[in-house]
C-alpha positions, -999 to 999 in steps of 0.1 A, spaced: 0 0 0 14 34 -10 3 66 6 8 102 -4 -2 131 18 0 169 17 -5 189 48 -7 227 56 -3 239 91 -4 273 108 15 280 140 5 311 160 28 326 186 13 353 207 -19 356 187 -13 368 152 19 387 162 41 358 149 26 334 124 43 305 106 29 286 77 42 252 68 33 229 39 46 193 40 45 167 12 48 131 25 51 98 7 50 65 27 56 84 60 87 102 47 86 140 41 101 146 7 94 183 3 85 212 26 77 249 25 82 270 56 73 307 56 102 314 79 126 300 52 106 315 23 111 287 -2 106 249 -8 132 225 5 136 189 -8 147 160 14 148 133 -13 159 134 -50 122 135 -60 116 163 -34 146 183 -46 133 181 -81 99 194 -71 113 220 -48 135 234 -76 106 234 -100 83 252 -75 110 277 -64 116 287 -101 80 297 -106 76 333 -94 38 333 -96 35 301 -75 60 314 -49 41 346 -46 9 327 -38 26 304 -13 44 332 5 11 351 8 -6 320 24 4 332 58 -21 361 54 -45 343 31 -50 312 52 -36 317 87 -43 352 97 -76 353 79 -89 322 97 -75 330 131 -107 348 142 -127 317 132 -104 292 150 -96 312 182 -128 305 201 -122 267 197 -85 266 202 -71 296 220 -99 306 243 -108 270 254 -91 258 285 
């Protein structure tokens, strides 16, 4: 059985003061490529991941979208998620 998975995660530190967006691409429990908004580009961990990271990093329109994901997905949805995650104790 083969499994491929892509995940997107938002990390909030002190509300929306510091926000980190991370995309991971996983094949059979091994991360082969990753985008981290703190780094600002894709990083490949396997030959296949390096190939895809190089291809994505060379596309300026794609990279503009991914870099803007911090605002588009994370900060935008913070108000929706906060009552269920932050204010709940």
